[in-house]
Structure formats: structure tokens, C-alpha cells
Backbone as CSV, one residue per row, in Angstrom:
resi,resn,N_x,N_y,N_z,CA_x,CA_y,CA_z,C_x,C_y,C_z
1,UNK,-1.330,10.802,18.325,-1.824,11.369,17.095,-3.226,10.879,16.780
2,UNK,-3.773,9.957,17.601,-5.102,9.427,17.338,-6.008,9.710,18.525
3,UNK,-7.263,10.040,18.237,-8.243,10.275,19.293,-8.847,8.979,19.795
4,UNK,-8.752,7.916,19.006,-9.215,6.608,19.442,-10.698,6.572,19.737
5,UNK,-11.031,6.089,20.924,-12.433,5.931,21.312,-13.168,7.269,21.385
6,UNK,-12.447,8.358,21.512,-13.074,9.679,21.604,-13.470,10.231,20.245
7,UNK,-12.961,9.625,19.163,-13.116,10.248,17.851,-14.575,10.498,17.481
8,UNK,-15.423,9.509,17.621,-16.820,9.668,17.199,-17.496,10.823,17.932
9,UNK,-17.258,10.921,19.241,-17.867,12.004,20.019,-17.306,13.361,19.617
10,UNK,-15.982,13.409,19.396,-15.358,14.676,18.997,-15.863,15.096,17.626
11,UNK,-15.934,14.146,16.695,-16.413,14.467,15.352,-17.863,14.935,15.389
12,UNK,-18.698,14.258,16.167,-20.101,14.644,16.263,-20.241,16.072,16.776
13,UNK,-19.457,16.399,17.804,-19.500,17.758,18.353,-18.985,18.772,17.335
14,UNK,-17.906,18.416,16.618,-17.352,19.324,15.610,-18.355,19.577,14.496
15,UNK,-19.112,18.572,14.120,-20.107,18.732,13.064,-21.280,19.600,13.510
16,UNK,-21.439,19.746,14.824,-22.465,20.665,15.359,-21.894,22.065,15.551
17,UNK,-20.612,22.243,15.219,-19.998,23.559,15.324,-19.326,23.848,16.644
18,UNK,-19.091,22.815,17.471,-18.446,23.023,18.763,-16.980,23.429,18.570
19,UNK,-16.616,24.589,19.088,-15.272,25.124,18.874,-14.208,24.262,19.526
20,UNK,-14.481,23.716,20.715,-13.493,22.880,21.399,-13.226,21.602,20.613
21,UNK,-14.280,21.034,20.031,-14.106,19.809,19.245,-13.314,20.088,17.973
22,UNK,-13.607,21.194,17.321,-12.841,21.567,16.129,-11.376,21.796,16.482
23,UNK,-11.132,22.409,17.637,-9.751,22.635,18.079,-9.052,21.305,18.364
24,UNK,-9.796,20.338,18.911,-9.216,19.020,19.195,-8.802,18.316,17.901
25,UNK,-9.638,18.413,16.876,-9.295,17.819,15.588,-8.064,18.506,14.988
26,UNK,-8.010,19.820,15.140,-6.859,20.570,14.623,-5.580,20.154,15.352
27,UNK,-5.620,20.107,16.679,-4.428,19.737,17.446,-3.968,18.328,17.093
28,UNK,-4.924,17.448,16.825,-4.597,16.062,16.532,-3.926,15.904,15.174
29,UNK,-4.386,16.652,14.170,-3.948,16.415,12.798,-3.044,17.494,12.200
30,UNK,-3.014,18.673,12.783,-2.197,19.745,12.210,-0.712,19.378,12.103
31,UNK,-0.099,18.752,13.123,1.316,18.379,12.974,1.537,17.402,11.823
32,UNK,0.607,16.477,11.638,0.726,15.520,10.544,0.597,16.214,9.190
33,UNK,-0.385,17.108,9.067,-0.583,17.840,7.807,0.634,18.706,7.501
34,UNK,1.108,19.429,8.499,2.269,20.293,8.301,3.497,19.477,7.931
35,UNK,3.690,18.360,8.614,4.825,17.502,8.303,4.736,16.925,6.903
36,UNK,3.539,16.531,6.498,3.356,16.000,5.146,3.679,17.062,4.104
37,UNK,3.178,18.267,4.295,3.416,19.342,3.333,4.892,19.690,3.250
38,UNK,5.581,19.694,4.380,7.010,19.991,4.361,7.797,18.846,3.726
39,UNK,7.370,17.618,3.987,8.035,16.478,3.363,7.874,16.502,1.854
40,UNK,6.769,17.082,1.366,6.543,17.204,-0.069,7.199,18.443,-0.661
41,UNK,7.868,19.244,0.163,8.595,20.401,-0.345,7.736,21.626,-0.580
42,UNK,6.632,21.761,0.161,5.774,22.942,0.003,6.536,24.204,0.363
43,UNK,6.319,25.282,-0.405,7.023,26.541,-0.151,6.459,27.269,1.068
44,UNK,5.153,27.178,1.280,4.509,27.839,2.428,3.647,26.822,3.170
45,UNK,4.282,25.858,3.829,3.512,24.782,4.471,2.559,25.256,5.557
46,UNK,2.961,26.308,6.304,2.070,26.806,7.353,0.790,27.382,6.745
47,UNK,0.943,28.172,5.659,-0.237,28.743,5.010,-1.126,27.650,4.427
48,UNK,-0.513,26.640,3.821,-1.307,25.555,3.241,-1.994,24.729,4.324
49,UNK,-1.352,24.601,5.477,-1.997,23.906,6.593,-3.227,24.678,7.050
50,UNK,-3.093,25.990,7.140,-4.243,26.820,7.508,-5.367,26.694,6.487
51,UNK,-5.019,26.735,5.195,-6.020,26.588,4.152,-6.712,25.234,4.241
52,UNK,-5.934,24.215,4.553,-6.499,22.874,4.678,-7.558,22.825,5.766
53,UNK,-7.261,23.411,6.922,-8.207,23.313,8.025,-9.372,24.283,7.883
54,UNK,-9.206,25.338,7.127,-10.365,26.166,6.786,-11.352,25.329,5.983
55,UNK,-10.822,24.559,5.026,-11.683,23.692,4.219,-12.301,22.586,5.076
56,UNK,-11.537,22.065,6.030,-12.068,21.030,6.922,-13.240,21.569,7.721
57,UNK,-13.078,22.737,8.302,-14.154,23.335,9.110,-15.396,23.584,8.263
58,UNK,-15.193,24.049,7.038,-16.328,24.352,6.163,-17.103,23.102,5.744
59,UNK,-16.408,21.974,5.677,-17.028,20.778,5.109,-17.177,19.613,6.081
60,UNK,-16.768,19.792,7.336,-16.764,18.676,8.274,-18.164,18.115,8.511
61,UNK,-19.195,18.952,8.377,-20.550,18.466,8.629,-20.993,17.443,7.588
62,UNK,-20.307,17.404,6.447,-20.675,16.459,5.393,-19.852,15.182,5.430
63,UNK,-18.864,15.115,6.328,-18.010,13.937,6.383,-18.740,12.775,7.048
64,UNK,-18.527,11.583,6.500,-19.072,10.356,7.076,-17.972,9.306,7.083
65,UNK,-17.715,8.721,8.242,-16.700,7.676,8.316,-15.964,7.699,9.637
66,UNK,-15.020,6.777,9.774,-14.251,6.655,10.997,-12.979,7.479,10.986
67,UNK,-12.119,7.238,11.986,-10.941,8.083,12.179,-9.919,7.917,11.056
68,UNK,-9.695,6.680,10.612,-8.737,6.484,9.525,-9.198,7.181,8.256
69,UNK,-10.475,7.048,7.955,-11.016,7.711,6.770,-10.942,9.228,6.916
70,UNK,-11.120,9.731,8.144,-11.032,11.177,8.377,-9.616,11.676,8.116
71,UNK,-8.597,10.929,8.607,-7.212,11.318,8.331,-6.960,11.357,6.829
72,UNK,-7.466,10.341,6.139,-7.284,10.303,4.687,-7.962,11.492,4.025
73,UNK,-9.152,11.840,4.482,-9.897,12.972,3.923,-9.126,14.275,4.125
74,UNK,-8.617,14.495,5.329,-7.879,15.726,5.624,-6.596,15.789,4.799
75,UNK,-5.876,14.669,4.698,-4.637,14.666,3.926,-4.900,14.811,2.428
76,UNK,-6.049,14.329,1.974,-6.414,14.542,0.573,-6.622,16.030,0.305
77,UNK,-7.278,16.721,1.225,-7.461,18.172,1.094,-6.105,18.863,1.066
78,UNK,-5.205,18.463,1.977,-3.867,19.068,2.023,-3.128,18.831,0.709
79,UNK,-3.236,17.631,0.182,-2.551,17.316,-1.071,-3.094,18.175,-2.216
80,UNK,-4.395,18.356,-2.255,-4.986,19.180,-3.317,-4.564,20.633,-3.190
81,UNK,-4.473,21.130,-1.963,-4.000,22.502,-1.764,-2.554,22.639,-2.243
82,UNK,-1.744,21.630,-2.001,-0.360,21.649,-2.447,-0.286,21.661,-3.972
83,UNK,-1.073,20.804,-4.612,-1.086,20.752,-6.080,-1.523,22.101,-6.646
84,UNK,-2.573,22.687,-6.056,-3.050,23.993,-6.528,-1.975,25.062,-6.371
85,UNK,-1.268,25.036,-5.233,-0.225,26.035,-4.984,0.901,25.904,-5.995
86,UNK,1.264,24.694,-6.342,2.329,24.491,-7.325,1.893,24.941,-8.712
87,UNK,0.651,24.713,-9.031,0.157,25.167,-10.331,0.182,26.679,-10.416
88,UNK,-0.187,27.336,-9.309,-0.200,28.800,-9.309,1.203,29.365,-9.441
89,UNK,2.148,28.752,-8.747,3.509,29.308,-8.728,4.356,28.805,-9.881
90,UNK,4.001,27.649,-10.429,4.802,27.080,-11.494,6.184,26.696,-11.041
91,UNK,6.323,26.452,-9.740,7.646,26.138,-9.185,7.677,24.710,-8.675
92,UNK,8.875,24.134,-8.666,9.084,22.813,-8.114,9.371,22.931,-6.622
93,UNK,9.210,21.827,-5.857,9.466,21.886,-4.417,10.906,22.282,-4.103
94,UNK,11.071,23.055,-3.016,12.398,23.563,-2.682,12.866,23.160,-1.290
95,UNK,11.946,22.901,-0.375,12.339,22.657,1.003,12.187,21.192,1.367
96,UNK,12.931,20.782,2.391,12.850,19.418,2.892,12.257,19.429,4.293
97,UNK,12.264,18.262,4.904,11.734,18.113,6.253,12.516,18.983,7.232
98,UNK,11.821,19.553,8.221,12.481,20.369,9.234,12.324,19.718,10.596
99,UNK,13.393,19.626,11.375,13.362,18.904,12.642,12.338,19.408,13.633
100,UNK,12.069,20.713,13.692,11.153,21.228,14.705,9.728,20.743,14.485
101,UNK,9.393,20.365,13.271,8.038,19.889,12.987,7.970,18.375,12.988
102,UNK,9.012,17.716,12.444,8.945,16.291,12.205,9.614,15.444,13.283
103,UNK,10.197,16.062,14.282,10.993,15.315,15.245,10.297,14.132,15.862
104,UNK,9.037,14.297,16.306,8.341,13.213,16.966,7.779,12.207,15.974
105,UNK,7.152,12.695,14.892,6.452,11.784,14.002,7.386,10.938,13.165
106,UNK,8.535,11.475,12.777,9.432,10.714,11.919,9.962,9.480,12.636
107,UNK,10.097,9.543,13.950,10.553,8.378,14.695,9.656,7.177,14.494
108,UNK,8.399,7.400,14.118,7.465,6.311,13.904,7.831,5.460,12.702
109,UNK,8.646,5.975,11.807,9.058,5.196,10.640,9.749,3.917,11.080
110,UNK,10.341,3.930,12.260,11.077,2.768,12.737,10.179,1.556,12.939
111,UNK,8.861,1.709,12.889,7.980,0.571,13.082,7.965,-0.355,11.878
112,UNK,8.513,0.059,10.738,8.475,-0.760,9.535,9.224,-2.064,9.726
113,UNK,8.684,-3.160,9.161,9.266,-4.484,9.345,10.681,-4.563,8.798
114,UNK,10.967,-3.800,7.727,12.282,-3.864,7.106,13.274,-2.901,7.747
115,UNK,12.854,-2.185,8.789,13.769,-1.198,9.377,13.826,-1.319,10.887
116,UNK,13.865,-2.556,11.396,13.921,-2.756,12.839,15.165,-2.114,13.435
117,UNK,16.260,-2.101,12.668,17.504,-1.513,13.177,17.387,-0.025,13.387
118,UNK,16.379,0.600,12.768,16.208,2.049,12.872,15.563,2.429,14.195
119,UNK,14.990,1.443,14.882,14.166,1.733,16.060,14.912,2.518,17.125
120,UNK,16.227,2.312,17.263,16.961,3.016,18.300,17.558,4.324,17.855
121,UNK,17.261,4.748,16.645,17.879,5.958,16.111,17.249,7.210,16.691
122,UNK,18.074,8.207,17.012,17.554,9.487,17.488,16.819,10.194,16.362
123,UNK,15.877,11.073,16.729,15.066,11.768,15.744,15.919,12.556,14.750
124,UNK,16.937,13.251,15.228,17.757,14.051,14.322,18.458,13.171,13.297
125,UNK,18.909,11.990,13.737,19.537,11.069,12.801,18.523,10.607,11.759
126,UNK,17.309,10.289,12.201,16.286,9.837,11.275,15.941,10.926,10.261
127,UNK,15.869,12.158,10.734,15.569,13.269,9.826,16.654,13.413,8.772
128,UNK,17.904,13.303,9.190,19.001,13.421,8.233,18.947,12.307,7.200
129,UNK,18.574,11.115,7.651,18.470,9.999,6.716,17.307,10.195,5.756
130,UNK,16.174,10.650,6.274,15.007,10.829,5.418,15.240,11.887,4.352
131,UNK,16.070,12.872,4.647,16.346,13.912,3.663,17.091,13.357,2.450
132,UNK,17.662,12.161,2.598,18.371,11.549,1.479,17.457,10.694,0.607
133,UNK,16.192,10.542,1.017,15.222,9.837,0.192,14.633,10.797,-0.837
134,UNK,13.929,10.246,-1.814,13.247,11.103,-2.772,12.010,11.714,-2.120
135,UNK,11.488,12.765,-2.725,10.285,13.411,-2.199,9.129,12.417,-2.132
136,UNK,8.954,11.606,-3.169,7.841,10.650,-3.181,8.017,9.578,-2.121
137,UNK,9.246,9.144,-1.879,9.478,8.161,-0.829,9.124,8.732,0.536
138,UNK,9.504,9.991,0.775,9.155,10.616,2.054,7.637,10.727,2.205
139,UNK,6.955,11.077,1.103,5.499,11.203,1.152,4.849,9.869,1.479
140,UNK,5.335,8.799,0.861,4.759,7.477,1.122,4.971,7.067,2.575
141,UNK,6.171,7.325,3.114,6.415,6.985,4.512,5.535,7.805,5.442
142,UNK,5.344,9.085,5.128,4.469,9.914,5.949,3.049,9.361,5.967
143,UNK,2.541,8.993,4.793,1.146,8.557,4.690,0.954,7.122,5.172
144,UNK,1.884,6.240,4.839,1.722,4.836,5.199,2.097,4.560,6.650
145,UNK,3.251,5.084,7.084,3.765,4.708,8.396,3.342,5.685,9.480
146,UNK,3.483,6.973,9.218,3.145,7.966,10.235,1.631,8.171,10.332
147,UNK,0.972,8.407,9.183,-0.479,8.589,9.189,-1.217,7.265,9.283
148,UNK,-0.515,6.159,9.026,-1.102,4.825,9.140,-2.290,4.627,8.200
149,UNK,-2.185,5.152,6.975,-3.260,4.990,6.003,-3.062,3.713,5.205
150,UNK,-4.159,3.077,4.773,-4.049,1.876,3.942,-3.403,2.207,2.599
151,UNK,-2.841,1.183,1.972,-2.185,1.360,0.671,-3.146,1.980,-0.336
152,UNK,-4.385,1.502,-0.350,-5.355,2.010,-1.331,-5.599,3.504,-1.159
153,UNK,-5.637,3.983,0.093,-5.862,5.404,0.347,-4.657,6.226,-0.092
154,UNK,-3.454,5.726,0.201,-2.250,6.437,-0.204,-2.170,6.506,-1.729
155,UNK,-2.515,5.394,-2.379,-2.503,5.371,-3.842,-3.483,6.386,-4.409
156,UNK,-4.632,6.520,-3.763,-5.634,7.477,-4.248,-5.143,8.905,-4.057
157,UNK,-4.542,9.205,-2.912,-4.066,10.560,-2.638,-2.952,10.954,-3.609
158,UNK,-2.015,10.031,-3.818,-0.857,10.336,-4.661,-1.106,10.018,-6.131
159,UNK,-2.289,9.473,-6.430,-2.666,9.138,-7.808,-1.665,8.186,-8.443
160,UNK,-1.380,7.121,-7.704,-0.512,6.062,-8.205,-1.181,4.720,-7.953
161,UNK,-0.660,3.698,-8.599,-1.203,2.361,-8.393,-0.758,1.816,-7.038
162,UNK,-1.612,0.988,-6.400,-1.223,0.406,-5.103,0.111,-0.328,-5.153
163,UNK,0.384,-1.031,-6.257,1.659,-1.730,-6.363,2.842,-0.796,-6.331
164,UNK,2.690,0.388,-6.937,3.776,1.370,-6.926,4.012,1.899,-5.515
165,UNK,2.927,2.083,-4.751,3.050,2.554,-3.366,3.800,1.521,-2.538
166,UNK,3.448,0.252,-2.686,4.130,-0.805,-1.932,5.607,-0.842,-2.273
167,UNK,5.923,-0.707,-3.559,7.325,-0.734,-3.983,8.093,0.445,-3.404
168,UNK,7.510,1.652,-3.456,8.193,2.832,-2.916,8.409,2.708,-1.417
169,UNK,7.406,2.182,-0.711,7.556,2.026,0.735,8.668,1.026,1.052
170,UNK,8.676,-0.098,0.343,9.698,-1.113,0.590,11.094,-0.574,0.313
171,UNK,11.227,0.137,-0.810,12.539,0.681,-1.162,12.975,1.773,-0.201
172,UNK,12.015,2.593,0.241,12.357,3.665,1.180,12.839,3.091,2.500
173,UNK,12.142,2.085,3.014,12.548,1.478,4.276,13.885,0.751,4.128
174,UNK,14.070,0.077,3.004,15.353,-0.593,2.775,16.483,0.425,2.696
175,UNK,16.229,1.552,2.039,17.246,2.599,1.933,17.582,3.168,3.297
176,UNK,16.564,3.384,4.129,16.815,3.891,5.483,17.680,2.919,6.263
177,UNK,17.396,1.630,6.129,18.192,0.640,6.837,19.645,0.649,6.387
178,UNK,19.873,0.729,5.074,21.247,0.753,4.560,21.974,2.025,4.979
179,UNK,21.254,3.150,4.917,21.863,4.416,5.319,22.252,4.399,6.790
180,UNK,21.402,3.802,7.610,21.696,3.727,9.032,22.914,2.853,9.291
181,UNK,22.981,1.713,8.610,24.141,0.845,8.770,25.421,1.554,8.352
182,UNK,25.366,2.294,7.246,26.538,3.026,6.772,26.930,4.104,7.776
183,UNK,25.921,4.777,8.339,26.189,5.839,9.303,26.843,5.280,10.555
184,UNK,26.375,4.113,10.990,26.961,3.503,12.182,28.367,2.988,11.913
185,UNK,28.596,2.518,10.688,29.924,1.994,10.344,30.942,3.113,10.177
186,UNK,30.480,4.262,9.653,31.375,5.403,9.400,30.769,6.667,10.019
187,UNK,30.681,6.731,11.353,29.985,7.861,11.998,30.593,9.222,11.723
188,UNK,31.894,9.291,11.482,32.561,10.575,11.271,32.993,10.780,9.829
189,UNK,32.510,9.921,8.944,32.941,10.007,7.560,31.842,10.577,6.687
190,UNK,32.188,11.414,5.686,31.185,11.909,4.744,30.472,10.779,4.032
191,UNK,31.105,9.599,3.976,30.481,8.467,3.302,29.166,8.098,3.955
192,UNK,29.096,8.326,5.281,27.869,8.006,5.974,26.756,8.983,5.717
193,UNK,27.063,10.092,5.036,26.066,11.118,4.783,25.614,11.154,3.339
194,UNK,26.189,10.292,2.475,25.841,10.341,1.072,24.462,9.782,0.822
195,UNK,23.803,10.237,-0.231,22.507,9.692,-0.636,22.690,8.215,-0.933
196,UNK,21.760,7.403,-0.431,21.863,5.965,-0.605,21.715,5.565,-2.059
197,UNK,20.809,6.234,-2.781,20.597,5.933,-4.179,20.575,7.239,-4.959
198,UNK,21.193,7.309,-6.131,21.167,8.553,-6.897,19.776,8.864,-7.373
199,UNK,19.485,10.175,-7.534,18.184,10.571,-8.048,18.025,10.046,-9.466
200,UNK,16.748,9.867,-9.846,16.466,9.320,-11.163,17.092,10.209,-12.240
201,UNK,17.841,9.571,-13.127,18.469,10.320,-14.211,19.851,10.818,-13.880
202,UNK,20.247,10.719,-12.604,21.579,11.193,-12.212,22.592,10.075,-12.376
203,UNK,23.857,10.399,-12.704,24.875,9.359,-12.846,25.187,8.742,-11.501
204,UNK,25.439,7.428,-11.430,25.740,6.781,-10.147,27.080,7.236,-9.609
205,UNK,27.173,7.261,-8.288,28.438,7.630,-7.659,29.401,6.454,-7.723
206,UNK,30.651,6.710,-7.355,31.637,5.629,-7.338,31.219,4.547,-6.368
207,UNK,30.658,4.959,-5.203,30.191,3.994,-4.216,29.116,3.098,-4.787
208,UNK,28.094,3.737,-5.443,26.961,2.976,-5.924,27.353,2.044,-7.060
209,UNK,28.414,2.415,-7.848,28.845,1.537,-8.935,29.561,0.307,-8.392
210,UNK,30.236,0.473,-7.251,31.014,-0.640,-6.722,30.230,-1.478,-5.751
211,UNK,29.138,-0.931,-5.201,28.391,-1.656,-4.173,27.600,-2.779,-4.808
212,UNK,27.440,-3.924,-4.110,26.623,-5.005,-4.641,25.175,-4.605,-4.687
213,UNK,24.452,-5.049,-5.683,23.049,-4.703,-5.852,22.200,-5.898,-5.519
214,UNK,21.252,-5.714,-4.612,20.364,-6.811,-4.247,19.098,-6.724,-5.056
215,UNK,18.556,-7.866,-5.454,17.317,-7.879,-6.234,16.143,-7.804,-5.319
216,UNK,15.043,-7.175,-5.806,13.817,-7.036,-5.023,12.682,-7.686,-5.778
217,UNK,11.823,-8.347,-5.043,10.653,-8.932,-5.669,9.619,-7.877,-5.934
218,UNK,8.661,-8.168,-6.800,7.625,-7.196,-7.122,6.524,-7.261,-6.121
């Protein structure tokens, strides 16, 4: 997902209008943008991905910075397109992550320090677990772990404080670990498929009321 040492040369060529370089940037980042938009519940993620890269092509000559900053810039454009689309439609997100798009990138979540046990999980299992997280938790994992953006950049994109981003990432990874343990303990039981934590404002399940609660530091 990274061009590495080639990035500066590819970006320079793209800023001169080289079609092959622009295509290389698209191939490198389009799966990430599409996955991010789907993780955020975009209704037309493919169209928004196209809109994002139209804006990238139009403005790439004005970009200054390295590869990490470029990823952040592209994802910021994608996020703004998503916000604009929601304002136009007045609708809340409806879709979740889809395996055909997220299969490879979601496996990268296993790199988190709090989710070492997830490392051996198949992509389909990881996708099923991620669907039980909140939309914001999925977005943070996409930006922090998959896109490898710094906390400050993720906070800027999502318009939240850095401390809130760290907390969401920690809780999301902890939830994935607990869900995986439950799935392994009860592979054929519906209990292994339940949401690890109830959505905000929802009444707790019988499981969550009886389960021990661990404290988390700030």
C-alpha cells in the first residue's frame, strides 16, 4: 500500500501531469479510500472514491509533503466528500464493511499491540468482528492502523481530540481481542457473534450485565 522510495519520483511525475504516475497513485490509494468510505457507511462509496480522485488530480500540483502527509491529504478529501454527501442526502450511514474490498487491508489491524491474538485470524473472521464495532471505531482503525496515520492527523480528519482518538483505538483493539477470544471459545454458538459492547444509549445485554468489567486508564 506504500510506494516507499518511489513516492517522491511518482509524485513529481504526477504533478507534471504524467498519466502513468497518476494511475500509480490511484492504484496505491484507491483501495484504502474505498475501504475507508465503506467502513464509514457511505451509500455510494465507489462514486465518492471517484470524486475524491478527481479532486486529487485537479489539486496534486499544489501538494507539498511526503507519503504519509499525502495519504492524510487524500483521506481528508475523501472524508469531506462523505460529509458533503450526507448533508445532501440527509441520511445516516447504512452499509458496513464488505469483504471484497477490505479483505487484505483489514488483516493489518492485527499489528496492534493489544491484539496480538488477532494476528492468526482469517480475513473473513476479522471482517465479521469489525462489523460489531461502532462506525467511529472502524474509522479510527482504518486511519490509524491500516493507513498508518499519526494520531494528530486522524484527530484532524475526524475533528476530534487526539486523546479521544487514542481512547477509541485502544477500546476498538481491546474489543476485537475479546470478540476473538469469545469466537474461539464458542465457534458454533451465537454467543460468539454478539456485539462485544452495546451501542451508545442501548440497554446492555444479559451477557454484558454479567460479564466482569475491566477498568481502562486515560
